[in-house]
C-alpha positions, 0 to 999 in steps of 0.5 A: 536535463539533470537536476542538481542539488545546490545548497537549498533549504530542504523544508518541503517548500521546493519543487522541480524548477525552483520554489513552489507552493503545496499546490505545485507539489500536489500536481507532481506527487498527486499525479504519479505512479506508486507501487503497493504490495510486499517483497514478492509482488507490487501493484502499480497505482497511478494517482489522478488528482491525488487519488487512485481507486480500484477494487480492494485498493484506495490510495491517496496523497496526504499533502506531506513531503520533504526534499533531500538527496536521499541516495547521495547522487547530487540530485534532488529526491523527495519523501512523500506521505500516502495513505492506502486502504486495501479493503478493510478498516485500516488506513496505512500511512506510508513514507515513500522515497521518490528517487530522481533519475535525472528526468523525473521522480520514481518510487523506489522504496516505502516505509510503513508508519502506522494505521491512522498515524497522526503526523504533526510534522516531517523534515529532513536533516543530513538526507534522513527523514524525521517524522513527529507523530502519534502511533498506536500502542497496546490499549489504543482504539483503532482511530486513537493512537496515543504513543508520541514518537519522533522516528528517523527514516533513511533510504537504503536502496531500492526495495520496491519489489524488484522494480529495477529488474523491470517486473512490469514488462509483460513480454517477460512473463507468461500470462494465461488468457484467463489468468492464473485463477481462471475459475471458481474452483481455483479461487476457492482452493487458493482462498481455503489455503490462505484462510486456513494458514491465517485463522486455522483449519478448525475455524475455517472448517466451521465456515465451509462451504466457501462461495466465489464470484468474479467482478472486475477481474477480482475474485471475492471468496467468502464463507456463507452465514449459517442458520441457527444451530440446535441452540438457536444461535447464528454463526455470524462470522464471515470470512472474505478474501480478494484474489486477482484473476490475472496473477493470483495475488491476495488483495484483502483478507477480512473477517466479520463477526 
């Protein structure tokens, strides 16, 4: 059955099949698949009871949504807020466009709002999403954004990393039995290249050798905390990077001082 878009008031209070409470919205949006990644690679994450947890990825539905016909095809779509953490201190608030294919909502596009954004309200007008929120500006502490903005977001077509091309059909890809990162040596070489590009060769050379271990199909490569130098000072800077064994994608890069 194709869900048509009659003249309804789009204030985030309508769900599939008619009016519904936020609990009904949570049942829909808190138990569906979202895609987390970048323009080159996306990882599917299916929420169960509004949450998804895996090494280097925690994702949850933030109970904020609006409905609208965002791709102008006469069907009722949704825009939903989720929060994602990839292993560091940042909790990124994301606006996700869920497009109605006639049977169900499908995640087709995302917009990053801010790390720990404080969202006061969201609404739609003319099939655009408006968000009243506080975001970070220079001088703000991590947990205290102070810049008040009212931003407008528009769906401009699928941008979830080529999903319309069926990236997730395994038969279309060559998958080595032990993955593209089969051993410690490969993981360290990948980490060395990424860390060098991120922090510079001079900084990384101080942290070598790098150490790697595999757990739950995730390589964790980190520098080793060195002992005191001739001035009795410790080098407490520790770099860490998470790498998926199956495809080599980078899940997290961090530095502790």
